[in-house]
C-alpha positions in Angstrom: -43.1 -43.6 50.8 -40.7 -45.3 48.4 -42.4 -44.9 45.6 -42.0 -40.9 46.4 -38.7 -40.9 46.2 -38.6 -42.4 42.4 -38.7 -39.0 40.5 -36.0 -37.9 42.8 -33.7 -40.8 42.3 -34.2 -40.4 38.3 -33.3 -36.9 38.7 -29.6 -38.6 40.6 -29.5 -40.8 37.9 -29.8 -37.9 35.1 -27.4 -35.8 37.0 -24.5 -39.1 36.9 -24.9 -39.3 33.5 -24.9 -35.5 32.4 -21.6 -35.4 34.3 -20.6 -38.3 32.8 -21.4 -37.2 29.1 -19.7 -33.7 29.8 -16.7 -36.0 30.5 -16.7 -37.3 27.1 -13.6 -37.4 24.7 -14.1 -35.1 22.2 -14.4 -36.3 18.3 -13.4 -33.4 15.9 -9.8 -32.6 17.6 -7.7 -35.4 14.8 -6.8 -33.4 11.3 -7.9 -36.1 8.1 -10.2 -37.9 10.0 -11.0 -39.6 6.3 -7.9 -40.6 5.9 -6.7 -44.3 5.6 -3.7 -46.2 5.4 -2.1 -45.1 1.8 -5.2 -42.8 0.9 -3.9 -41.1 -2.1 -5.0 -37.1 -2.0 -5.1 -35.1 -4.7 -4.6 -31.3 -4.4 -5.9 -28.3 -6.3 -4.3 -27.3 -8.7 -1.3 -25.3 -7.6 -1.9 -21.6 -8.2 2.0 -20.2 -8.4 2.2 -16.8 -6.7 2.2 -13.8 -9.1 3.3 -11.0 -8.9 0.6 -7.9 -8.0 1.5 -4.1 -7.4 3.2 -3.0 -4.0 5.0 -7.0 -3.7 8.8 -6.5 -3.2 11.3 -8.6 -5.1 14.6 -8.9 -5.3 15.9 -9.3 -8.5 20.3 -10.5 -8.8 22.0 -10.7 -12.2 24.9 -12.1 -12.5 27.7 -13.2 -15.7 31.4 -13.6 -16.5 31.7 -10.2 -16.2 30.8 -8.8 -13.0 31.7 -5.5 -13.6 29.2 -5.2 -16.0 26.7 -7.2 -14.1 27.6 -4.7 -10.9 25.3 -1.7 -12.3 22.1 -4.1 -13.0 21.9 -5.1 -8.8 21.0 -2.9 -6.2 23.4 -1.9 -3.1 23.2 -4.3 -0.2 22.9 -2.7 2.8 23.8 -3.5 6.9 20.7 -3.0 9.7 22.5 -2.4 13.1 20.3 -1.7 16.0 17.3 -1.1 13.8 18.9 1.0 11.4 20.1 1.1 8.2 23.1 1.8 7.0 25.5 1.2 3.4 28.1 -1.0 4.0 30.7 2.0 2.9 29.8 3.8 6.2 30.2 1.0 7.9 33.3 0.3 6.9 36.7 1.7 9.2 34.1 1.9 12.2 35.9 -0.7 14.3 31.9 -1.5 15.4 32.2 -5.5 16.8 28.3 -5.5 16.8 26.9 -8.2 14.6 25.1 -6.6 11.2 22.9 -8.5 8.9 23.0 -7.7 5.1 20.1 -7.3 3.1 19.8 -6.8 -0.8 17.7 -4.0 -2.0 14.8 -4.7 -3.8 12.0 -3.5 -6.0 8.3 -2.8 -5.6 6.1 -3.2 -7.9 4.6 0.2 -8.9 0.5 0.5 -9.2 0.6 -0.1 -13.1 2.4 -3.6 -12.8 6.2 -2.1 -13.6 9.6 -2.7 -11.7 12.3 0.5 -12.8 15.1 -1.4 -13.2 18.3 -0.3 -14.4 19.7 0.6 -17.7 16.4 -1.5 -18.8 13.9 1.0 -17.5 10.3 -0.2 -16.4 10.1 -3.6 -16.8 6.5 -5.4 -16.5 6.1 -8.1 -13.9 2.7 -7.9 -12.4 0.8 -11.0 -13.0 4.2 -12.9 -13.9 5.5 -15.6 -11.7 8.7 -15.6 -10.1 10.6 -17.6 -12.5 8.7 -15.7 -15.4 9.9 -12.7 -14.3 13.2 -14.0 -14.0 13.4 -15.4 -17.5 11.7 -11.6 -18.8 14.5 -10.1 -17.2 17.2 -12.2 -18.6 15.9 -11.8 -22.5 15.5 -8.3 -22.2 19.1 -7.9 -21.0 20.3 -10.4 -24.0 18.3 -8.2 -26.3 19.8 -4.8 -25.4 23.4 -6.4 -25.5 23.7 -5.3 -22.4 25.0 -8.7 -21.2 25.5 -12.1 -23.2 25.4 -14.4 -20.4 22.7 -13.4 -17.9 21.8 -15.8 -15.1 19.0 -13.7 -13.2 17.9 -14.7 -10.0 14.3 -13.4 -8.4 13.5 -14.1 -4.9 10.1 -12.7 -2.9 10.8 -9.8 -0.2 7.4 -9.2 1.2 4.8 -11.4 0.5 3.5 -12.8 3.5 -0.1 -13.7 5.3 -1.6 -13.5 8.7 -2.9 -15.8 10.7 -5.9 -14.9 13.3 -7.7 -16.6 15.6 -7.5 -19.6 18.4 -4.3 -20.5 17.0 -0.8 -20.4 19.6 0.9 -17.6 18.0 -1.3 -15.5 15.7 0.3 -12.6 13.3 1.7 -12.3 10.0 4.3 -14.7 8.2 6.6 -14.4 5.2 5.9 -16.7 2.3 9.0 -18.1 1.4 8.5 -20.4 -1.7 6.2 -21.1 -4.5 3.6 -23.3 -3.0 2.6 -22.7 0.2 0.2 -24.8 1.5 -2.5 -23.7 4.6 -0.6 -27.0 6.4 2.1 -24.5 6.1 0.6 -21.8 7.4 -0.6 -23.1 10.4 2.6 -25.0 11.3 4.0 -21.3 11.1 1.5 -19.8 13.8 1.7 -23.3 15.9 -1.1 -25.0 15.5 -4.9 -24.4 16.0 -5.1 -24.1 20.1 -7.2 -26.3 21.8 -9.9 -24.2 21.3 -9.9 -23.9 17.7 -12.8 -25.4 15.6 -10.6 -27.5 12.9 -13.8 -27.9 11.1 -14.3 -24.2 10.7 -11.3 -22.4 8.9 -11.8 -19.8 7.1 -9.4 -18.1 4.6 -10.3 -14.4 3.0 -8.1 -13.5 -0.3 -8.2 -10.5 -2.5 -7.6 -11.1 -6.1 -7.6 -7.3 -6.7 -10.9 -6.6 -7.4 -13.0 -8.5 -4.4 -12.6 -10.6 -1.8 -13.4 -14.0 -2.0 -14.2 -16.6 1.3 -13.1 -20.1 1.6 -14.1 -22.6 4.2 -11.7 -25.2 5.2 -12.8 -28.2 7.1 -9.2 -30.0 8.3 -10.9 -32.9 9.8 -11.6 -33.6 5.6 -8.2 -34.5 4.0 -10.2 -34.7 0.5 -12.2 -31.6 1.0 -9.3 -29.5 2.3 -6.9 -31.0 -0.7 -9.8 -30.1 -3.1 -10.0 -26.4 -1.8 -8.9 -23.4 -4.1 -7.7 -22.0 -0.8 -5.3 -25.3 -0.4 -2.0 -23.2 -1.8 -1.6 -19.7 0.2 -1.3 -16.6 -1.7 -0.1 -13.0 -1.0 -2.0 -10.8 1.6 -4.4 -14.2 2.4 -6.1 -13.5 5.9 -6.7 -17.1 8.1 -9.1 -17.2 11.0 -9.6 -20.3 13.3 -13.4 -20.0 14.4 -13.0 -20.5 18.2 -15.3 -23.3 19.9 -18.3 -23.0 22.1 -16.2 -22.9 25.3 -14.0 -20.3 24.4 -17.0 -18.0 23.5 -18.6 -18.9 27.1 -15.6 -18.1 28.2 -16.2 -14.5 27.3 -19.0 -14.3 29.4 -19.0 -14.2 33.2 -19.4 -17.7 34.2 -20.7 -18.5 30.8 -18.6 -21.6 31.1 -19.4 -22.7 34.5 -22.8 -24.6 33.6 -20.7 -27.1 31.4 -17.9 -27.5 32.9 -17.8 -30.9 34.2 -16.3 -30.0 37.5 -19.6 -28.3 38.0 -21.8 -31.6 37.1 -19.4 -33.4 38.8 -20.5 -31.1 41.8 -23.9 -31.4 41.6 -23.7 -35.1 41.7 -22.0 -35.6 44.7 -24.2 -33.0 46.3 -27.2 -34.8 45.0 -25.9 -38.1 46.7 -25.1 -36.6 50.0 -28.5 -35.2 50.0 -30.0 -38.7 49.2 -27.9 -40.7 51.8 -29.6 -37.6 54.5 -33.0 -38.8 53.3 -32.8 -42.4 53.4 -30.4 -43.1 56.7 
């Protein structure tokens, strides 16, 4: 009689093991798992952000003669309650509303030029921010408009998008020249617990075609060596959901894999066994 219950006991034992396995701690959560103390990582060669058509930049010219430089600087505008108003129109209104001032910008046209005051069209496409500032400075000196110009160029609308299993998906602004994939993920609030750290996709358009890069956040060496380590304007970063998240998209799709399910099964099997062997 006892021998006939051996298969049943084996089944109970298997259910208990399955329940224990379902409670195991996943190993693919922590970043940089190949890194040890004093690990030296060499990132891929930094690719400075180069201007492209439809990018927007601000250009500010300064010199010892503010009256001369004023004609090269676009006017500031004030945003109040979602509407743009010039500073002159705000004067004398007596409004107590807080207004934030911003400088107008230049949009790079389809041929890669901006239309600069007095100088005229200036080719800026495929130039870095520093190269653009130096080029405008040289043109101002050559035209004998200003002897000692100081030119500052800043990005305005350059950004990237983060989608998938992150805390705050959306579009974010690039505010400096060297912006890494870690900076991008940080702005998006980091990956959720359901994001696959070893399967992050970056899509980049070079003006002619799209390039797809796969990034493994668990492998620090692979991540740092990737051409996608430095983010470019227009990049789209997608974090793949894990199996648990994908199963949640179906009705009761995650019940069979959940720890509570297997604990319930094991508890039921134990209760049945107690009743049988009484």
